[in-house]
KOLVEX-36118 format. One record per residue: x, y, z of N, C-alpha, C in turn; residue in one letter. Coordinates in steps of 0.02 Angstrom, whole numbers. Layout:
BEGIN
+--------+--------+--------+--------+--------+--------+--------+--------+--------+------+
|     nu |     nv |     nw |    cau |    cav |    caw |     cu |     cv |     cw | type |
+--------+--------+--------+--------+--------+--------+--------+--------+--------+------+
|      X |      Y |      Z |      X |      Y |      Z |      X |      Y |      Z |    A |
...
+--------+--------+--------+--------+--------+--------+--------+--------+--------+------+
This chain:
BEGIN
+--------+--------+--------+--------+--------+--------+--------+--------+--------+------+
|     nu |     nv |     nw |    cau |    cav |    caw |     cu |     cv |     cw | type |
+--------+--------+--------+--------+--------+--------+--------+--------+--------+------+
|  14633 |    490 |  16551 |  14604 |    529 |  16497 |  14552 |    486 |  16460 |    M |
|  14498 |    517 |  16442 |  14444 |    483 |  16408 |  14459 |    476 |  16334 |    K |
|  14451 |    415 |  16308 |  14466 |    402 |  16237 |  14405 |    417 |  16195 |    A |
|  14416 |    450 |  16138 |  14362 |    462 |  16090 |  14354 |    401 |  16047 |    N |
|  14294 |    377 |  16043 |  14280 |    318 |  16001 |  14249 |    343 |  15936 |    I |
|  14277 |    324 |  15880 |  14250 |    344 |  15815 |  14228 |    281 |  15778 |    R |
|  14167 |    284 |  15752 |  14138 |    227 |  15716 |  14140 |    242 |  15642 |    Y |
|  14153 |    191 |  15602 |  14156 |    201 |  15529 |  14085 |    210 |  15502 |    S |
|  14083 |    240 |  15443 |  14018 |    251 |  15409 |  13985 |    184 |  15394 |    E |
|  14024 |    134 |  15375 |  13996 |     67 |  15359 |  13964 |     37 |  15421 |    A |
|  13996 |     45 |  15479 |  13968 |     19 |  15541 |  13903 |     54 |  15558 |    F |
|  13903 |    120 |  15552 |  13843 |    159 |  15568 |  13785 |    139 |  15523 |    K |
|  13799 |    132 |  15458 |  13746 |    112 |  15411 |  13721 |     41 |  15426 |    L |
|  13765 |     -4 |  15446 |  13745 |    -72 |  15463 |  13697 |    -72 |  15523 |    Q |
|  13713 |    -32 |  15574 |  13670 |    -29 |  15634 |  13602 |     -1 |  15615 |    V |
|  13601 |     53 |  15576 |  13537 |     83 |  15556 |  13497 |     34 |  15513 |    V |
|  13531 |     -1 |  15467 |  13497 |    -50 |  15425 |  13465 |   -106 |  15466 |    R |
|  13501 |   -129 |  15518 |  13474 |   -183 |  15560 |  13413 |   -159 |  15600 |    E |
|  13413 |    -97 |  15619 |  13354 |    -69 |  15654 |  13296 |    -67 |  15604 |    I |
|  13311 |    -46 |  15542 |  13259 |    -41 |  15490 |  13231 |   -110 |  15473 |    E |
|  13272 |   -161 |  15475 |  13249 |   -229 |  15460 |  13211 |   -260 |  15518 |    Q |
|  13211 |   -228 |  15575 |  13173 |   -253 |  15632 |  13212 |   -296 |  15680 |    G |
|  13276 |   -300 |  15672 |  13317 |   -341 |  15718 |  13317 |   -310 |  15788 |    R |
|  13314 |   -244 |  15791 |  13313 |   -208 |  15855 |  13251 |   -164 |  15857 |    F |
|  13223 |   -157 |  15917 |  13162 |   -116 |  15924 |  13177 |    -41 |  15926 |    E |
|  13237 |    -24 |  15948 |  13253 |     47 |  15954 |  13327 |     57 |  15944 |    S |
|  13346 |    121 |  15937 |  13417 |    138 |  15931 |  13454 |    122 |  15995 |    G |
|  13421 |    130 |  16052 |  13452 |    114 |  16116 |  13470 |     40 |  16120 |    W |
|  13423 |     -3 |  16098 |  13435 |    -76 |  16100 |  13492 |    -95 |  16053 |    A |
|  13495 |    -65 |  15994 |  13549 |    -79 |  15947 |  13616 |    -55 |  15975 |    A |
|  13617 |      4 |  16004 |  13678 |     30 |  16034 |  13703 |    -14 |  16090 |    G |
|  13657 |    -40 |  16129 |  13676 |    -83 |  16185 |  13704 |   -149 |  16158 |    R |
|  13672 |   -176 |  16106 |  13695 |   -240 |  16078 |  13765 |   -234 |  16049 |    A |
|  13781 |   -177 |  16018 |  13847 |   -168 |  15987 |  13897 |   -133 |  16033 |    Y |
|  13876 |   -115 |  16093 |  13922 |    -83 |  16140 |  13938 |    -11 |  16124 |    G |
|  13890 |     22 |  16091 |  13899 |     93 |  16073 |  13886 |    135 |  16136 |    V |
|  13934 |    176 |  16153 |  13927 |    219 |  16212 |  13883 |    279 |  16194 |    K |
|  13848 |    304 |  16243 |  13806 |    363 |  16232 |  13735 |    342 |  16217 |    G |
|  13688 |    369 |  16254 |  13618 |    351 |  16246 |  13588 |    375 |  16180 |    A |
|  13613 |    430 |  16153 |  13583 |    459 |  16093 |  13626 |    448 |  16030 |    E |
|  13680 |    414 |  16035 |  13726 |    407 |  15978 |  13692 |    373 |  15918 |    T |
|  13660 |    317 |  15928 |  13627 |    281 |  15873 |  13568 |    323 |  15847 |    V |
|  13533 |    357 |  15892 |  13477 |    400 |  15871 |  13503 |    454 |  15823 |    T |
|  13560 |    482 |  15838 |  13590 |    532 |  15794 |  13606 |    502 |  15725 |    L |
|  13630 |    441 |  15725 |  13644 |    408 |  15661 |  13580 |    399 |  15621 |    W |
|  13527 |    378 |  15654 |  13462 |    367 |  15620 |  13439 |    432 |  15589 |    I |
|  13445 |    487 |  15625 |  13424 |    552 |  15597 |  13470 |    573 |  15539 |    R |
|  13534 |    562 |  15547 |  13582 |    582 |  15496 |  13567 |    547 |  15429 |    R |
|  13546 |    484 |  15432 |  13533 |    447 |  15371 |  13460 |    452 |  15349 |    Y |
|  13422 |    499 |  15378 |  13354 |    512 |  15355 |  13304 |    457 |  15370 |    G |
|  13312 |    422 |  15424 |  13268 |    367 |  15441 |  13228 |    383 |  15504 |    K |
|  13202 |    445 |  15510 |  13166 |    466 |  15570 |  13105 |    423 |  15585 |    E |
|  13078 |    390 |  15533 |  13019 |    348 |  15543 |  13035 |    289 |  15589 |    H |
|  13099 |    274 |  15600 |  13119 |    219 |  15644 |  13119 |    241 |  15718 |    L |
|  13119 |    305 |  15729 |  13121 |    330 |  15798 |  13052 |    324 |  15830 |    L |
|  13052 |    305 |  15892 |  12989 |    301 |  15929 |  12970 |    372 |  15950 |    Q |
|  12908 |    389 |  15938 |  12884 |    456 |  15954 |  12828 |    451 |  16004 |    K |
|  12828 |    496 |  16050 |  12774 |    500 |  16099 |  12722 |    549 |  16072 |    A |
|  12661 |    528 |  16068 |  12607 |    570 |  16044 |  12560 |    582 |  16103 |    V |
|  12547 |    644 |  16118 |  12503 |    662 |  16173 |  12437 |    686 |  16144 |    R |
|  12384 |    653 |  16163 |  12317 |    672 |  16140 |  12280 |    701 |  16199 |    V |
|  12256 |    762 |  16190 |  12220 |    795 |  16244 |  12156 |    826 |  16218 |    M |
|  12106 |    826 |  16261 |  12044 |    860 |  16244 |  12055 |    935 |  16250 |    K |
|  12010 |    973 |  16220 |  12016 |   1046 |  16222 |  12013 |   1073 |  16294 |    A |
|  11969 |   1043 |  16335 |  11964 |   1067 |  16404 |  12026 |   1049 |  16444 |    D |
|  12058 |    993 |  16428 |  12120 |    976 |  16461 |  12176 |   1024 |  16442 |    E |
|  12178 |   1043 |  16379 |  12228 |   1091 |  16357 |  12217 |   1158 |  16391 |    Q |
|  12154 |   1179 |  16397 |  12138 |   1241 |  16431 |  12158 |   1238 |  16504 |    A |
|  12146 |   1180 |  16535 |  12165 |   1172 |  16606 |  12241 |   1175 |  16615 |    E |
|  12278 |   1143 |  16570 |  12351 |   1145 |  16574 |  12375 |   1217 |  16565 |    V |
|  12346 |   1252 |  16518 |  12365 |   1322 |  16507 |  12350 |   1364 |  16568 |    K |
|  12292 |   1354 |  16598 |  12273 |   1392 |  16658 |  12320 |   1375 |  16717 |    A |
|  12337 |   1312 |  16723 |  12382 |   1291 |  16778 |  12452 |   1321 |  16769 |    L |
|  12476 |   1322 |  16707 |  12541 |   1352 |  16695 |  12540 |   1427 |  16711 |    R |
|  12485 |   1460 |  16693 |  12478 |   1531 |  16708 |  12477 |   1541 |  16784 |    K |
|  12442 |   1497 |  16819 |  12438 |   1502 |  16893 |  12507 |   1492 |  16924 |    R |
|  12545 |   1445 |  16898 |  12613 |   1433 |  16923 |  12656 |   1496 |  16914 |    V |
|  12651 |   1528 |  16855 |  12689 |   1589 |  16844 |  12668 |   1644 |  16893 |    R |
|  12602 |   1650 |  16905 |  12578 |   1700 |  16953 |  12604 |   1686 |  17023 |    E |
|  12603 |   1622 |  17043 |  12627 |   1604 |  17110 |  12702 |   1615 |  17116 |    L |
|  12739 |   1602 |  17063 |  12811 |   1614 |  17064 |  12825 |   1689 |  17072 |    E |
|  12786 |   1730 |  17037 |  12795 |   1803 |  17045 |  12777 |   1825 |  17115 |    R |
|  12722 |   1798 |  17142 |  12701 |   1815 |  17210 |  12754 |   1794 |  17261 |    A |
|  12784 |   1737 |  17251 |  12836 |   1713 |  17296 |  12897 |   1759 |  17292 |    L |
|  12915 |   1780 |  17232 |  12971 |   1826 |  17224 |  12956 |   1892 |  17259 |    A |
|  12895 |   1917 |  17252 |  12875 |   1978 |  17285 |  12878 |   1971 |  17361 |    D |
|  12856 |   1913 |  17387 |  12857 |   1901 |  17459 |  12929 |   1900 |  17484 |    A |
|  12974 |   1869 |  17446 |  13044 |   1868 |  17466 |  13072 |   1939 |  17467 |    H |
|  13054 |   1978 |  17417 |  13078 |   2047 |  17414 |  13050 |   2087 |  17473 |    L |
|  12986 |   2079 |  17488 |  12955 |   2113 |  17545 |  12990 |   2094 |  17610 |    D |
|  13006 |   2031 |  17618 |  13040 |   2008 |  17678 |  13109 |   2040 |  17684 |    L |
|  13145 |   2043 |  17629 |  13211 |   2074 |  17630 |  13205 |   2149 |  17647 |    K |
|  13156 |   2183 |  17617 |  13146 |   2254 |  17632 |  13127 |   2265 |  17705 |    L |
|  13084 |   2222 |  17731 |  13064 |   2228 |  17801 |  13123 |   2217 |  17848 |    E |
|  13165 |   2169 |  17832 |  13225 |   2157 |  17873 |  13271 |   2218 |  17871 |    A |
|  13280 |   2247 |  17813 |  13322 |   2307 |  17807 |  13291 |   2365 |  17845 |    A |
|  13225 |   2371 |  17842 |  13190 |   2425 |  17878 |  13198 |   2417 |  17953 |    Y |
|  13192 |   2356 |  17978 |  13201 |   2344 |  18050 |  13272 |   2361 |  18071 |    V |
|  13320 |   2343 |  18030 |  13390 |   2359 |  18045 |  13400 |   2434 |  18048 |    K |
|  13373 |   2470 |  17999 |  13380 |   2543 |  17999 |  13345 |   2574 |  18058 |    L |
|  13286 |   2548 |  18075 |  13249 |   2575 |  18132 |  13287 |   2564 |  18197 |    A |
|  13318 |   2506 |  18203 |  13359 |   2492 |  18263 |  13418 |   2539 |  18266 |    C |
|  13451 |   2550 |  18210 |  13507 |   2597 |  18209 |  13485 |   2667 |  18227 |    E |
|  13426 |   2688 |  18201 |  13400 |   2754 |  18217 |  13382 |   2760 |  18291 |    A |
|  13360 |   2705 |  18321 |  13342 |   2706 |  18392 |  13403 |   2696 |  18436 |    A |
|  13462 |   2687 |  18407 |  13523 |   2678 |  18445 |  13535 |   2607 |  18468 |    G |
|  13498 |   2559 |  18442 |  13507 |   2489 |  18460 |  13556 |   2458 |  18410 |    M |
|  13603 |   2420 |  18436 |  13652 |   2389 |  18392 |  13634 |   2318 |  18374 |    K |
|  13597 |   2284 |  18417 |  13583 |   2213 |  18407 |  13510 |   2204 |  18385 |    D |
|  13499 |   2189 |  18322 |  13431 |   2180 |  18296 |  13398 |   2119 |  18328 |    V |
|  13436 |   2066 |  18339 |  13409 |   2005 |  18369 |  13383 |   2020 |  18439 |    A |
|  13420 |   2060 |  18477 |  13398 |   2078 |  18545 |  13334 |   2119 |  18542 |    E |
|  13330 |   2165 |  18494 |  13269 |   2205 |  18485 |  13209 |   2160 |  18472 |    F |
|  13219 |   2111 |  18426 |  13164 |   2066 |  18411 |  13144 |   2025 |  18471 |    K |
|  13193 |   2002 |  18509 |  13178 |   1961 |  18568 |  13140 |   2002 |  18620 |    K |
|  13159 |   2064 |  18631 |  13127 |   2106 |  18681 |  13057 |   2127 |  18661 |    N |
|  13046 |   2140 |  18597 |  12981 |   2166 |  18576 |  12933 |   2113 |  18554 |    T |
|  12956 |   2060 |  18523 |  12912 |   2009 |  18497 |  12905 |   1951 |  18546 |    V |
|  12958 |   1937 |  18584 |  12959 |   1880 |  18629 |  12909 |   1886 |  18685 |    G |
|  12902 |   1833 |  18723 |  12857 |   1833 |  18780 |  12788 |   1808 |  18763 |    G |
|  12748 |   1797 |  18814 |  12681 |   1770 |  18804 |  12632 |   1826 |  18788 |    S |
|  12573 |   1808 |  18768 |  12520 |   1857 |  18755 |  12503 |   1895 |  18819 |    E |
|  12506 |   1860 |  18875 |  12491 |   1891 |  18940 |  12543 |   1946 |  18955 |    R |
|  12607 |   1931 |  18941 |  12660 |   1981 |  18952 |  12649 |   2042 |  18907 |    D |
|  12629 |   2030 |  18845 |  12617 |   2086 |  18800 |  12559 |   2128 |  18823 |    R |
|  12507 |   2096 |  18849 |  12449 |   2134 |  18875 |  12469 |   2176 |  18934 |    C |
|  12511 |   2148 |  18978 |  12534 |   2186 |  19036 |  12574 |   2247 |  19014 |    R |
|  12619 |   2238 |  18965 |  12659 |   2293 |  18939 |  12613 |   2347 |  18910 |    K |
|  12563 |   2325 |  18871 |  12518 |   2372 |  18839 |  12479 |   2412 |  18892 |    R |
|  12454 |   2378 |  18943 |  12415 |   2411 |  18995 |  12458 |   2460 |  19034 |    Q |
|  12520 |   2441 |  19050 |  12565 |   2486 |  19086 |  12581 |   2547 |  19044 |    A |
|  12590 |   2537 |  18979 |  12605 |   2593 |  18935 |  12545 |   2640 |  18930 |    A |
|  12485 |   2612 |  18927 |  12425 |   2653 |  18923 |  12416 |   2695 |  18986 |    E |
|  12431 |   2664 |  19045 |  12424 |   2700 |  19109 |  12474 |   2758 |  19113 |    R |
|  12535 |   2746 |  19089 |  12586 |   2797 |  19095 |  12584 |   2847 |  19037 |    S |
|  12547 |   2831 |  18984 |  12542 |   2876 |  18927 |  12602 |   2872 |  18881 |    G |
|  12644 |   2821 |  18889 |  12702 |   2814 |  18845 |  12686 |   2769 |  18787 |    T |
|  12729 |   2773 |  18737 |  12721 |   2731 |  18678 |  12756 |   2666 |  18691 |    V |
|  12721 |   2611 |  18678 |  12749 |   2544 |  18689 |  12747 |   2505 |  18625 |    C |
|  12802 |   2475 |  18607 |  12806 |   2433 |  18546 |  12784 |   2363 |  18565 |    A |
|  12719 |   2353 |  18571 |  12695 |   2287 |  18593 |  12638 |   2262 |  18550 |    C |
|  12632 |   2286 |  18488 |  12580 |   2262 |  18443 |  12602 |   2199 |  18407 |    G |
|  12561 |   2177 |  18361 |  12576 |   2115 |  18325 |  12604 |   2129 |  18255 |    N |
|  12591 |   2186 |  18227 |  12614 |   2202 |  18159 |  12682 |   2234 |  18163 |    E |
|  12724 |   2226 |  18112 |  12791 |   2256 |  18112 |  12789 |   2332 |  18121 |    P |
|  12740 |   2365 |  18088 |  12736 |   2437 |  18095 |  12719 |   2456 |  18166 |    A |
|  12676 |   2418 |  18199 |  12659 |   2431 |  18269 |  12720 |   2421 |  18313 |    E |
|  12759 |   2369 |  18297 |  12819 |   2355 |  18338 |  12869 |   2412 |  18332 |    L |
|  12876 |   2440 |  18273 |  12926 |   2491 |  18262 |  12901 |   2560 |  18283 |    L |
|  12838 |   2574 |  18272 |  12813 |   2642 |  18284 |  12772 |   2647 |  18348 |    C |
|  12750 |   2592 |  18377 |  12710 |   2594 |  18437 |  12641 |   2621 |  18424 |    G |
|  12612 |   2607 |  18366 |  12547 |   2636 |  18348 |  12490 |   2610 |  18390 |    T |
|  12496 |   2550 |  18419 |  12441 |   2524 |  18459 |  12431 |   2566 |  18521 |    T |
|  12485 |   2578 |  18557 |  12479 |   2618 |  18618 |  12463 |   2690 |  18602 |    A |
|  12493 |   2715 |  18548 |  12481 |   2785 |  18530 |  12408 |   2795 |  18510 |    A |
|  12380 |   2747 |  18473 |  12310 |   2755 |  18454 |  12264 |   2744 |  18513 |    S |
|  12284 |   2702 |  18561 |  12244 |   2691 |  18621 |  12243 |   2754 |  18663 |    A |
|  12300 |   2790 |  18666 |  12304 |   2851 |  18705 |  12261 |   2905 |  18673 |    S |
|  12261 |   2907 |  18607 |  12224 |   2958 |  18571 |  12149 |   2945 |  18576 |    A |
|  12129 |   2882 |  18587 |  12058 |   2867 |  18592 |  12028 |   2891 |  18657 |    D |
|  12069 |   2903 |  18709 |  12043 |   2923 |  18775 |  12018 |   2992 |  18776 |    R |
+--------+--------+--------+--------+--------+--------+--------+--------+--------+------+
């Protein structure tokens, strides 16, 4: 079990006073010297006793154009995060659509459908397309998901004749 360490008010005031006198450069250094656990414990004491001027503060100086650039970059990050979320949603919807299309076509294995329609070389796909055009049947051998599911490439090629 972890023991709670409680420091007396006199001890806390002594540590803060020594920081104020310049014996320690920071609350962290004073805490380390006295074996105070917790990185922010002495800092909390400094604030409690109203000695915030002893705390080291980081001041960021930026030109107006730098501030505008940071603002624009943050806006761009938000836009990209939204676009990524939309892309993930589109991917999930497309996967669900493919599954439903496979079920409607009587196919039980979506992975097998993908392998049969998307797999193979470009040369194999061209051969399938040409055979489908000769026979007048619809072939799912396009590159776009809609073409794969609906066979629009072969259907539009047949309609063009």
